[in-house]
C-alpha positions in Angstrom: 178.0 266.6 163.2 177.5 266.3 159.6 175.8 268.8 157.5 172.6 267.8 155.6 173.0 266.8 151.7 171.1 269.7 150.8 172.8 272.5 152.3 175.9 270.9 150.9 174.6 271.0 147.7 173.7 274.6 147.9 177.1 275.6 149.4 178.7 274.0 146.2 175.9 275.9 144.2 176.7 279.1 145.8 180.4 278.6 145.1 180.1 278.1 141.5 177.8 280.5 140.8 180.5 283.5 140.5 182.7 281.2 138.1 179.8 280.7 136.0 178.9 284.7 135.5 182.3 285.1 134.8 182.6 282.4 132.1 179.1 284.1 130.8 180.8 287.3 130.7 183.8 286.0 128.8 181.6 284.6 126.3 179.9 287.6 126.0 183.1 289.5 125.4 183.6 287.7 122.1 180.5 288.4 120.3 179.3 285.0 119.6 177.0 286.1 116.5 179.5 288.2 114.9 182.0 285.2 115.1 179.5 283.3 113.4 179.1 285.4 110.5 183.0 285.3 110.4 183.3 282.0 110.1 180.8 281.8 107.8 182.3 283.8 105.3 185.7 282.1 105.9 184.3 279.0 105.4 182.9 280.4 102.2 186.7 281.2 100.8 187.7 278.1 101.7 185.0 276.1 100.0 185.6 278.6 97.1 189.2 277.5 96.9 188.7 274.0 97.2 185.8 274.0 94.0 188.6 276.4 92.1 191.3 273.9 92.6 188.5 270.9 91.5 189.1 269.1 94.9 186.2 267.5 96.7 185.5 269.4 100.0 185.4 266.0 101.9 189.2 265.4 101.5 189.5 269.0 103.5 186.6 268.6 106.4 189.9 268.2 109.0 191.5 271.4 107.7 188.0 273.4 107.4 186.9 272.5 110.9 190.6 273.7 112.2 190.4 277.0 110.2 186.8 277.7 110.9 187.7 276.8 114.8 191.0 278.9 115.3 189.5 282.1 112.9 186.4 282.2 115.2 188.5 281.9 118.7 190.8 284.7 117.4 188.2 286.8 116.1 186.6 286.3 119.5 189.7 287.9 121.3 189.8 290.6 118.8 186.5 291.6 119.8 187.3 291.1 123.5 189.9 293.4 123.2 187.8 296.0 121.5 185.6 296.0 124.1 188.7 296.4 126.6 189.5 299.1 124.8 186.2 300.6 124.6 185.0 300.1 128.0 185.4 304.0 129.1 183.1 304.6 126.2 180.6 302.2 126.4 180.1 303.3 129.8 178.5 306.6 128.3 176.1 304.5 126.1 172.8 303.1 127.7 172.7 300.8 124.9 176.1 299.2 125.7 176.8 300.3 129.4 175.5 297.2 130.9 178.2 294.9 128.8 180.3 293.2 131.0 183.6 295.7 131.4 181.3 298.9 132.1 179.1 297.6 134.5 181.9 296.3 136.7 181.2 292.3 136.1 184.4 291.5 134.7 187.9 293.2 135.6 189.6 295.1 132.8 192.7 292.8 133.7 190.8 289.7 133.3 189.6 291.0 129.8 192.9 292.1 128.7 194.6 288.5 129.3 191.5 286.8 127.9 191.4 288.8 124.8 195.2 288.7 124.2 195.2 284.9 124.6 192.1 284.2 122.2 193.6 286.7 119.7 197.4 285.2 119.6 196.9 281.3 120.3 194.7 280.6 117.4 196.8 282.5 115.2 200.0 280.6 116.5 198.0 277.1 115.8 197.0 278.2 112.3 200.5 278.4 111.3 201.1 274.7 112.5 197.6 273.2 111.7 196.5 275.2 108.6 198.9 277.6 106.6 201.1 280.0 107.7 199.6 282.6 105.1 196.4 282.2 106.7 197.9 282.9 110.2 199.4 285.8 108.9 196.3 287.0 107.7 194.3 286.1 110.6 196.9 288.8 112.7 196.7 291.3 110.1 192.8 291.2 110.6 193.0 291.4 114.1 195.5 293.8 114.4 193.6 296.3 112.1 190.5 295.7 114.1 192.0 296.6 117.4 194.8 299.0 116.9 193.0 301.1 113.8 189.5 300.9 113.6 189.1 300.7 117.6 190.8 304.2 118.2 189.5 305.6 114.8 186.3 305.5 115.8 186.5 308.5 118.3 188.6 310.2 116.0 187.6 310.1 112.0 184.5 308.9 109.9 186.9 307.0 108.1 187.1 304.5 110.7 184.0 302.7 108.8 186.1 302.1 105.6 188.9 301.0 107.9 187.0 298.7 110.0 185.8 297.3 106.5 188.9 296.0 105.4 189.2 293.1 107.9 185.8 291.6 106.9 186.6 291.9 103.6 189.9 289.8 103.8 187.8 286.8 105.7 186.8 285.1 102.2 190.5 285.4 101.4 191.9 283.8 104.8 189.6 280.8 104.0 191.3 280.5 100.5 194.7 280.7 101.5 193.8 277.8 103.9 193.9 275.7 101.1 195.9 277.0 98.2 199.2 278.9 98.2 198.1 280.6 94.8 196.1 283.5 94.5 193.0 283.7 91.7 191.3 286.8 90.7 187.9 284.8 91.1 188.4 285.6 95.0 189.1 289.5 94.7 184.9 289.3 93.8 184.0 288.0 97.5 186.7 290.5 98.7 185.6 293.7 96.6 181.4 292.5 97.8 182.3 292.3 101.6 184.1 295.8 101.9 181.2 297.2 99.9 178.5 295.3 101.9 180.1 296.3 105.5 179.7 300.0 104.7 175.6 300.2 104.9 175.4 297.8 107.8 177.9 300.2 109.8 176.3 303.3 108.6 172.5 301.4 109.9 173.9 301.1 113.0 175.3 304.7 113.7 172.0 306.2 112.6 170.2 304.3 114.6 172.3 305.0 117.7 173.3 308.7 116.9 172.3 309.8 120.4 174.6 307.2 122.0 177.6 307.8 119.2 177.2 311.4 120.0 177.2 311.1 123.9 180.3 309.1 123.7 182.5 311.5 121.2 182.2 308.8 118.0 182.9 310.3 114.8 181.0 308.2 112.5 179.8 310.0 109.0 176.4 310.4 110.0 177.3 312.4 113.2 180.0 314.4 111.4 178.0 315.1 108.0 174.7 314.4 108.9 172.2 311.5 109.0 170.8 312.6 105.3 174.4 311.8 104.2 174.4 308.8 106.3 170.8 307.8 104.4 172.3 308.7 101.2 175.5 306.7 101.5 173.7 303.6 102.7 171.4 303.8 99.6 174.4 304.1 97.1 176.5 301.5 98.7 173.7 298.8 99.0 172.8 299.6 95.0 176.8 298.9 94.5 176.6 295.8 96.2 173.8 295.0 94.0 175.7 295.5 90.9 178.5 293.8 92.3 176.6 290.6 92.7 175.8 290.6 89.3 179.6 289.6 88.1 179.1 286.1 88.5 176.7 286.0 85.5 179.1 286.1 83.0 180.4 282.5 84.1 177.2 281.0 85.8 175.7 277.8 83.8 172.2 278.4 85.3 172.7 282.2 84.4 168.8 282.7 83.8 168.2 281.5 87.3 171.0 283.2 89.0 170.1 286.6 87.5 166.4 286.1 88.4 167.4 285.8 91.8 170.3 288.9 92.0 167.8 291.0 90.2 165.6 290.4 93.3 167.8 291.0 95.7 168.9 294.3 94.1 165.5 295.8 93.9 164.7 294.7 97.5 167.8 296.4 98.6 167.5 299.5 97.0 163.5 299.8 97.7 163.7 299.2 101.7 167.4 301.7 101.4 164.9 304.4 99.6 162.1 303.6 102.2 164.5 304.0 105.3 165.5 307.2 103.7 162.4 308.5 102.8 160.5 307.6 106.0 163.6 308.0 107.9 161.8 305.7 111.0 163.1 303.0 113.2 161.1 300.5 111.9 162.2 300.5 108.3 166.2 301.0 109.6 165.5 297.5 111.6 164.0 295.9 108.3 166.5 297.3 106.4 169.4 295.9 108.9 167.6 292.4 109.0 167.5 292.2 105.2 171.2 293.1 104.8 172.3 290.7 107.2 170.2 288.2 105.4 171.5 289.1 101.7 175.1 288.3 102.5 175.0 284.5 102.9 172.3 284.7 99.8 175.1 286.5 97.6 177.8 284.2 98.9 175.8 280.9 97.9 175.0 282.1 94.9 178.7 283.2 93.9 179.6 279.7 95.1 177.0 277.7 93.3 177.7 279.5 90.2 181.1 278.1 89.7 
């Protein structure tokens, strides 16, 4: 006796559901939003190298595609390993306790194999399809993030600055995918990225300080107090704004560049000051959103200034 068609379909769907949930859980480990920002910054460094060498970006589209794809995959692997190593810590924080690993939706061994595969295989492919130097820098960034930044978060407030190094090297990774020669001009986005990340991380630490304290995190606002955290955010925001002015010295449309950069500096420092004074979740969220939006604007302004 044959089973009705709809019963067979329901049975197949029920068999597929666990696999679909596993795939969704694995994707969540990679932090797709953060990976998208990493790809954007890497592509900016790649574009900068092409412009500096007076090349045409259209001639580099295949290499750009593989650079972004493989750097993005490797970054996703690093994020997965980060969540694997922090699964017991995440279980103590209500904000992230529902993640795939602490909630039990994913087995730790699965996450470990997935993370190592996505971290290492794209690096090997970068060495073959892009450049060995790009592969080496990607390996360095992934290693720093997973094996230095991640364990330091529960040991020292310096973890914020150690964690800023991999992010700061992203434009350089894009650069060496095109050029074997370093140029002082690439140091600008590297410095900008390093300084920009400090307030980004500190805002999160202040906003979720109770969670971080419960998990034993050693972020600056928890060690030195939220007042110190707000002060650090204000001055690092101001420094980011000052750094963004440097391209005005060689920008062709320097007046327009100056006006936009000055507006960003005013807006950033004003929001940082307002957040410091008010100390409310509303202004923390507002500043956090501004900081995320400002980075691609800074990079676009810099590239357009050349």
